[in-house]
Each structure stands twice: as structure tokens, then as C-alpha cells.
DSSP file (Angstrom, degrees, kcal/mol; ACC not computed):
  #  RESIDUE AA STRUCTURE BP1 BP2  ACC     N-H-->O    O-->H-N    N-H-->O    O-->H-N    TCO  KAPPA ALPHA  PHI   PSI    X-CA   Y-CA   Z-CA
    1    1 A M              0   0    0      0, 0.0    19,-2.9     0, 0.0     2,-0.4   0.000 360.0 360.0 360.0 130.5   35.6  -41.0   83.3
    2    2 A K  E     -A   19   0A   0     17,-0.2     2,-0.5    15,-0.0    17,-0.2  -0.819 360.0-155.2 -97.3 135.1   32.8  -43.5   83.2
    3    3 A N  E     -A   18   0A   0     15,-3.1    14,-2.8    -2,-0.4    15,-1.7  -0.943  12.0-167.7-110.8 128.5   31.5  -45.1   86.5
    4    4 A Y  E     -A   16   0A   0     -2,-0.5     2,-0.3    12,-0.2    12,-0.2  -0.787   5.6-156.3-111.7 157.5   29.8  -48.5   86.3
    5    5 A K  E     -A   15   0A   0     10,-2.0    10,-2.4    -2,-0.3     2,-0.3  -0.974  25.7-109.4-132.3 150.3   27.8  -50.4   88.9
    6    6 A K  E     -A   14   0A   0     -2,-0.3     2,-0.4     8,-0.2     8,-0.2  -0.577  32.6-168.4 -77.7 134.7   27.1  -54.1   89.1
    7    7 A V  E     -A   13   0A   0      6,-3.0     6,-2.1    -2,-0.3     2,-0.6  -0.997   8.1-151.1-127.7 133.4   23.5  -55.1   88.4
    8    8 A H  E     +A   12   0A   0     -2,-0.4     4,-0.2     4,-0.2     2,-0.1  -0.908  35.0 139.7-107.0 116.0   22.2  -58.5   89.1
    9    9 A K  S    S-     0   0    0      2,-2.6     3,-0.1    -2,-0.6    -1,-0.1   0.241  90.2 -40.0-115.6-113.6   19.5  -59.9   87.0
   10   10 A S  S    S+     0   0    0      1,-0.1     2,-0.3    -2,-0.1    -2,-0.1   0.452 140.8  19.3 -90.1  -0.6   19.7  -63.6   86.0
   11   11 A Y  S    S-     0   0    0     -4,-0.1    -2,-2.6     2,-0.0     2,-0.4  -0.946  93.4 -97.6-155.1 162.8   23.4  -62.8   85.6
   12   12 A D  E     +A    8   0A   0     -2,-0.3     2,-0.3    -4,-0.2    -4,-0.2  -0.701  47.5 162.4 -88.3 136.6   25.9  -60.1   86.8
   13   13 A T  E     -A    7   0A   0     -6,-2.1    -6,-3.0    -2,-0.4     2,-0.5  -0.983  36.0-119.3-148.3 157.3   26.6  -57.3   84.4
   14   14 A D  E     -A    6   0A   0     -2,-0.3     2,-0.4    -8,-0.2    -8,-0.2  -0.864  28.5-172.1-101.2 136.4   28.0  -53.8   84.6
   15   15 A V  E     -A    5   0A   0    -10,-2.4   -10,-2.0    -2,-0.5     2,-0.4  -0.936  34.6 -97.6-124.1 147.9   25.8  -50.8   83.5
   16   16 A L  E     +A    4   0A   0     -2,-0.4   -12,-0.2   -12,-0.2     3,-0.1  -0.492  41.7 173.0 -66.3 123.3   26.9  -47.2   83.1
   17   17 A D  E     -     0   0A   0    -14,-2.8     2,-0.3     1,-0.4   -13,-0.2   0.827  58.8 -16.5 -97.2 -43.3   25.9  -45.3   86.2
   18   18 A S  E     -A    3   0A   0    -15,-1.7   -15,-3.1    11,-0.2     2,-0.4  -0.985  52.2-136.9-159.4 163.7   27.4  -41.9   85.7
   19   19 A V  E     -AB   2  28A   0      9,-2.1     9,-3.5    -2,-0.3     2,-0.5  -0.989  11.1-153.2-128.6 137.4   30.0  -40.0   83.7
   20   20 A I  E     - B   0  27A   0    -19,-2.9     7,-0.2    -2,-0.4    45,-0.2  -0.952  25.3-120.7-110.2 121.8   32.5  -37.4   85.0
   21   21 A C     >  -     0   0    0      5,-2.1     4,-1.4    -2,-0.5    45,-0.2  -0.428  13.1-143.1 -61.7 130.0   33.7  -34.8   82.6
   22   22 A D  T  4 S+     0   0    0     43,-3.9    -1,-0.2    -2,-0.1    44,-0.2   0.646  96.5  39.4 -71.6 -14.2   37.5  -35.0   82.2
   23   23 A I  T  4 S+     0   0    0     42,-0.4    -1,-0.1     3,-0.1    43,-0.1   0.888 129.1  22.0 -95.5 -61.3   37.7  -31.2   81.9
   24   24 A C  T  4 S-     0   0    0      2,-0.1    -2,-0.1     1,-0.1     3,-0.1   0.601  90.3-137.3 -87.1 -10.4   35.2  -29.6   84.4
   25   25 A K     <  +     0   0    0     -4,-1.4     2,-0.3     1,-0.2    -3,-0.1   0.626  50.0 149.9  63.6  16.0   35.1  -32.8   86.7
   26   26 A R        -     0   0    0     -6,-0.0    -5,-2.1     1,-0.0     2,-0.4  -0.609  45.4-126.7 -74.8 139.0   31.3  -32.4   87.0
   27   27 A E  E     -B   20   0A   0     -2,-0.3     2,-0.3    -7,-0.2    -7,-0.2  -0.744  29.8-176.1 -91.3 132.9   29.4  -35.7   87.5
   28   28 A Y  E     -B   19   0A   0     -9,-3.5    -9,-2.1    -2,-0.4     3,-0.1  -0.811  27.2-112.0-119.9 160.1   26.5  -36.4   85.1
   29   29 A G    >   -     0   0    0     -2,-0.3     3,-1.0   -11,-0.2     4,-0.4  -0.250  65.7 -57.9 -73.8 176.7   24.0  -39.3   84.9
   30   30 A P  G >> S+     0   0    0      0, 0.0     3,-0.8     0, 0.0     4,-0.5  -0.291 128.1  20.1 -52.0 142.9   24.3  -41.6   81.9
   31   31 A N  G 34 S-     0   0    0      1,-0.2     3,-0.5     2,-0.2    -2,-0.1   0.809 129.4 -72.2  67.3  31.9   24.1  -39.8   78.5
   32   32 A W  G <4 S-     0   0    0     -3,-1.0    -1,-0.2     1,-0.2   -14,-0.0   0.812  88.2 -64.3  55.8  33.8   25.0  -36.3   80.0
   33   33 A N  T <4 S-     0   0    0     -3,-0.8    -1,-0.2    -4,-0.4    -2,-0.2   0.934  70.1-155.0  58.9  52.0   21.5  -36.0   81.7
   34   34 A R     <  -     0   0    0     -4,-0.5    -1,-0.1    -3,-0.5     3,-0.1  -0.180  15.3-129.0 -53.2 149.4   19.5  -35.9   78.6
   35   35 A R  S    S-     0   0    0      1,-0.1     2,-0.3     2,-0.0    -1,-0.1   0.817  83.8  -1.5 -72.2 -30.6   16.1  -34.2   79.0
   36   36 A S  S >  S-     0   0    0      1,-0.0     3,-0.9     3,-0.0    -1,-0.1  -0.931  77.5-100.2-149.9 169.5   14.1  -37.0   77.5
   37   37 A S  T 3  S+     0   0    0     -2,-0.3    -3,-0.0     1,-0.2    -2,-0.0   0.627 122.1  55.4 -71.0 -10.4   14.6  -40.4   76.0
   38   38 A Y  T 3  S+     0   0    0      2,-0.1     2,-0.3    -4,-0.0    -1,-0.2   0.561  84.4 103.3 -96.9 -10.5   14.2  -38.8   72.6
   39   39 A T    <   -     0   0    0     -3,-0.9     2,-0.6     2,-0.0    -5,-0.1  -0.561  62.3-147.6 -75.1 132.0   16.9  -36.2   73.1
   40   40 A V        +     0   0    0     -2,-0.3     2,-0.2     2,-0.0    -2,-0.1  -0.894  31.3 155.1 -98.3 123.3   20.2  -36.8   71.4
   41   41 A L        +     0   0    0     -2,-0.6     2,-0.3     2,-0.0    -7,-0.1  -0.678  16.0 145.0-150.7  86.5   23.2  -35.5   73.4
   42   42 A E        -     0   0    0     -2,-0.2     2,-0.3    25,-0.1    -2,-0.0  -0.944  24.2-171.9-130.3 145.0   26.5  -37.3   72.7
   43   43 A T        -     0   0    0     -2,-0.3     2,-0.4     2,-0.0    -2,-0.0  -0.980   8.5-175.3-132.9 151.8   30.1  -36.3   72.5
   44   44 A E        +     0   0    0     -2,-0.3     2,-0.4    21,-0.1    21,-0.1  -0.939  15.0 165.2-150.0 123.7   33.0  -38.5   71.3
   45   45 A I  E     +C   64   0B   0     19,-0.6    19,-1.7    -2,-0.4     2,-0.3  -0.944  27.8 144.1-135.0 113.7   36.7  -37.9   71.1
   46   46 A R  E     -C   63   0B   0     -2,-0.4     2,-0.4    17,-0.2    17,-0.2  -0.993  39.9-150.0-152.1 158.2   38.8  -41.1   70.5
   47   47 A L  E     -C   62   0B   0     15,-2.1    15,-2.7    -2,-0.3     2,-0.5  -1.000  19.3-168.7-124.1 124.7   41.8  -42.5   68.9
   48   48 A K  E     +C   61   0B   0     -2,-0.4     2,-0.3    13,-0.2    13,-0.2  -0.971  12.1 169.2-120.2 122.5   41.5  -46.1   67.8
   49   49 A T  E     +C   60   0B   0     11,-2.8    11,-2.6    -2,-0.5     2,-0.3  -0.887  24.9  76.9-128.0 161.5   44.7  -48.0   66.7
   50   50 A G  E    S-C   59   0B   0     -2,-0.3     2,-0.3     9,-0.3     9,-0.3  -0.966  71.4 -62.1 144.6-157.3   45.5  -51.6   66.0
   51   51 A T  E     -C   58   0B   0      7,-2.7     7,-1.6    -2,-0.3     2,-0.4  -0.953  31.8-163.4-129.8 150.9   45.0  -54.2   63.3
   52   52 A S  E     +C   57   0B   0     -2,-0.3     5,-0.2     5,-0.2    -2,-0.0  -0.956  15.1 167.3-138.3 115.6   41.8  -55.7   61.9
   53   53 A H  E >   -C   56   0B   0      3,-2.6     3,-1.7    -2,-0.4    -2,-0.0  -0.855  49.2-105.8-121.5 159.6   41.7  -59.0   59.9
   54   54 A P  T 3  S+     0   0    0      0, 0.0     3,-0.1     0, 0.0    -1,-0.1   0.833 122.3  47.6 -51.7 -34.8   38.9  -61.2   58.8
   55   55 A E  T 3  S-     0   0    0      1,-0.3     2,-0.3    -3,-0.0    -3,-0.0   0.517 129.5 -62.0 -90.0  -2.8   39.9  -63.8   61.4
   56   56 A G  E <   -C   53   0B   0     -3,-1.7    -3,-2.6     2,-0.0     2,-0.3  -0.885  48.6-148.8 151.0-177.6   40.2  -61.2   64.2
   57   57 A G  E     -C   52   0B   0     -2,-0.3     2,-0.3    -5,-0.2    -5,-0.2  -0.967   0.8-155.0-167.2 174.9   42.0  -58.2   65.5
   58   58 A L  E     +C   51   0B   0     -7,-1.6    -7,-2.7    -2,-0.3     2,-0.3  -0.976  24.9 127.1-158.6 164.1   43.3  -56.3   68.4
   59   59 A G  E     -C   50   0B   0     -2,-0.3     2,-0.3    -9,-0.3    -9,-0.3  -0.965  43.9 -85.9 176.1-158.0   44.2  -52.8   69.3
   60   60 A E  E     -C   49   0B   0    -11,-2.6   -11,-2.8    -2,-0.3     2,-0.4  -0.991  20.9-155.4-143.4 145.9   43.8  -49.9   71.7
   61   61 A E  E     -C   48   0B   0     -2,-0.3     2,-0.5   -13,-0.2   -13,-0.2  -0.996   4.0-162.7-127.9 128.4   41.3  -47.1   72.1
   62   62 A T  E     +C   47   0B   0    -15,-2.7   -15,-2.1    -2,-0.4     2,-0.3  -0.936  20.3 174.9-107.3 125.8   42.0  -43.8   73.8
   63   63 A T  E     -C   46   0B   0     -2,-0.5     2,-0.4   -17,-0.2   -17,-0.2  -0.921  24.1-151.6-132.9 156.9   39.0  -41.7   74.8
   64   64 A F  E     -C   45   0B   0    -19,-1.7     2,-0.8    -2,-0.3   -19,-0.6  -0.982  14.5-142.9-121.3 138.3   38.1  -38.5   76.6
   65   65 A D        +     0   0    0     -2,-0.4   -43,-3.9   -45,-0.2     2,-0.5  -0.887  32.2 169.3-101.3 104.2   34.7  -38.0   78.4
   66   66 A I        -     0   0    0     -2,-0.8   -45,-0.1   -45,-0.2    -2,-0.1  -0.975  30.6-126.9-125.0 122.5   33.9  -34.4   77.8
   67   67 A C     >  -     0   0    0     -2,-0.5     4,-2.4     1,-0.1     5,-0.2  -0.171  27.6-109.5 -64.2 157.8   30.5  -32.9   78.6
   68   68 A P  H  > S+     0   0    0      0, 0.0     4,-2.2     0, 0.0     5,-0.2   0.837 117.6  54.3 -58.9 -31.9   28.6  -31.0   75.8
   69   69 A E  H  > S+     0   0    0      2,-0.2     4,-3.3     1,-0.2     5,-0.4   0.938 112.8  41.2 -69.4 -45.8   29.1  -27.7   77.6
   70   70 A C  H  >>S+     0   0    0      2,-0.2     5,-2.7     1,-0.2     4,-2.0   0.856 112.7  56.6 -72.0 -29.7   33.0  -28.1   77.8
   71   71 A F  I  <>S+     0   0    0     -4,-2.4     5,-2.2     3,-0.2    -2,-0.2   0.941 118.0  32.3 -58.1 -49.8   33.0  -29.5   74.2
   72   72 A T  I  <5S+     0   0    0     -4,-2.2    -2,-0.2    -5,-0.2    -3,-0.2   0.916 128.7  35.8 -77.4 -44.4   31.3  -26.4   72.9
   73   73 A D  I  <5S+     0   0    0     -4,-3.3    -3,-0.2    -5,-0.2    -2,-0.2   0.765 133.5  14.5 -87.2 -23.6   32.7  -23.7   75.3
   74   74 A R  I  X5S+     0   0    0     -4,-2.0     4,-1.6    -5,-0.4    -3,-0.2   0.784 122.6  45.7-116.9 -44.9   36.3  -25.0   75.8
   75   75 A L  I  ><S+     0   0    0     -5,-2.7     4,-2.8     2,-0.2     5,-0.2   0.957 111.4  49.2 -72.0 -50.7   37.4  -27.6   73.4
   76   76 A I  H  ><S+     0   0    0     -5,-2.2     4,-2.4    -6,-0.2     5,-0.2   0.920 113.4  47.6 -55.9 -48.2   36.1  -26.1   70.1
   77   77 A P  H  > S+     0   0    0      0, 0.0     4,-1.9     0, 0.0    -1,-0.2   0.890 112.4  50.2 -61.5 -36.2   37.8  -22.6   70.9
   78   78 A T  H  X S+     0   0    0     -4,-1.6     4,-1.2     2,-0.2    -2,-0.2   0.923 112.2  45.8 -68.8 -44.4   41.0  -24.3   71.9
   79   79 A L  H  <>S+     0   0    0     -4,-2.8     5,-2.6     2,-0.2    -1,-0.2   0.877 109.8  55.1 -66.6 -36.1   41.2  -26.4   68.7
   80   80 A R  H ><5S+     0   0    0     -4,-2.4     3,-1.6    -5,-0.2    -1,-0.2   0.900 104.4  54.8 -61.7 -40.0   40.3  -23.3   66.7
   81   81 A K  H 3<5S+     0   0    0     -4,-1.9    -1,-0.2     1,-0.3    -2,-0.2   0.823 104.5  54.0 -61.2 -30.2   43.3  -21.5   68.3
   82   82 A L  T 3<5S-     0   0    0     -4,-1.2    -1,-0.3    -3,-0.2    -2,-0.2   0.394 129.0 -98.8 -84.9   3.5   45.4  -24.3   67.1
   83   83 A G  T < 5S+     0   0    0     -3,-1.6     2,-0.3     1,-0.3    -3,-0.2   0.507  80.7 131.0  96.7   5.3   44.1  -23.8   63.4
   84   84 A A      < -     0   0    0     -5,-2.6    -1,-0.3    -6,-0.1    -2,-0.1  -0.671  38.5-161.4 -91.2 147.8   41.5  -26.6   63.3
   85   85 A E        -     0   0    0     -2,-0.3     2,-0.1    -5,-0.0    -9,-0.0  -0.993  22.1-120.2-123.4 133.4   37.9  -26.0   62.1
   86   86 A P        -     0   0    0      0, 0.0     2,-0.6     0, 0.0   -10,-0.0  -0.371  16.5-129.4 -68.2 149.4   35.1  -28.4   63.0
   87   87 A T        -     0   0    0     -2,-0.1     2,-0.6     2,-0.0     0, 0.0  -0.910  25.1-162.3 -96.6 123.0   33.1  -30.2   60.3
   88   88 A V        -     0   0    0     -2,-0.6     2,-0.4     2,-0.0     0, 0.0  -0.938  10.5-180.0-113.8 115.9   29.5  -29.7   61.0
   89   89 A L        -     0   0    0     -2,-0.6     2,-0.2     2,-0.0    -2,-0.0  -0.927  20.2-136.7-114.9 136.1   27.0  -32.0   59.3
   90   90 A G        -     0   0    0     -2,-0.4     2,-0.3     2,-0.0    -2,-0.0  -0.569  24.9-171.4 -81.4 157.5   23.2  -32.1   59.5
   91   91 A W        +     0   0    0     -2,-0.2     2,-0.3     0, 0.0    -2,-0.0  -0.996  15.6 156.9-145.1 151.6   21.4  -35.4   59.9
   92   92 A D              0   0    0     -2,-0.3    -2,-0.0     1,-0.1     0, 0.0  -0.957 360.0 360.0-158.6 165.9   17.9  -36.8   59.8
   93   93 A W              0   0    0     -2,-0.3    -1,-0.1     0, 0.0     0, 0.0   0.311 360.0 360.0-153.8 360.0   16.3  -40.1   59.2
């Protein structure tokens, strides 16, 4: 679950204030409490459905906020028990 707070600059906007893991219920700061601004620490589990046409589209997105620890220690073993294997790709740029 993502928690947003209102920030007033020259206009009002919502900014991500914290994230609560949907599994362990622990509250984290934005970006799962990265150690530095150069650290990459992201998780993503989502289902996106709908239609997309050149003139527009609409749909629905279902997401789970799962912290990196629960993703590694709980989600991956559970999915493996169901017969799934993760695809692991390296990246650099």
C-alpha cells in the first residue's frame, strides 16, 4: 500500500511518502529505504488489462506492494512450489 502526502509548491500535488509491504506490513520510506540515490531497489508485481488505441484507451491495473525481503524470501519460494521459475536477466548501461 502506498501512502501519499499533499505537498504545496506553486500548486498542490501528491508525493509518495511511504510504502507498506502487503505481506509483512512493515512501513518503508519511498523506494524501500534505498541506501543511496544510486542504489536500485525496486519490486513490481502487476496485472494490466484494458484496451489501447491510437486515439486513447482505458483499463485497470492490479498491483501488490511487496518489499524486496518478502519478494526474495517468501514470494519466490511460494511461486517455485507452484511450479514457476523466475527469469533472471542481467542489465547494465
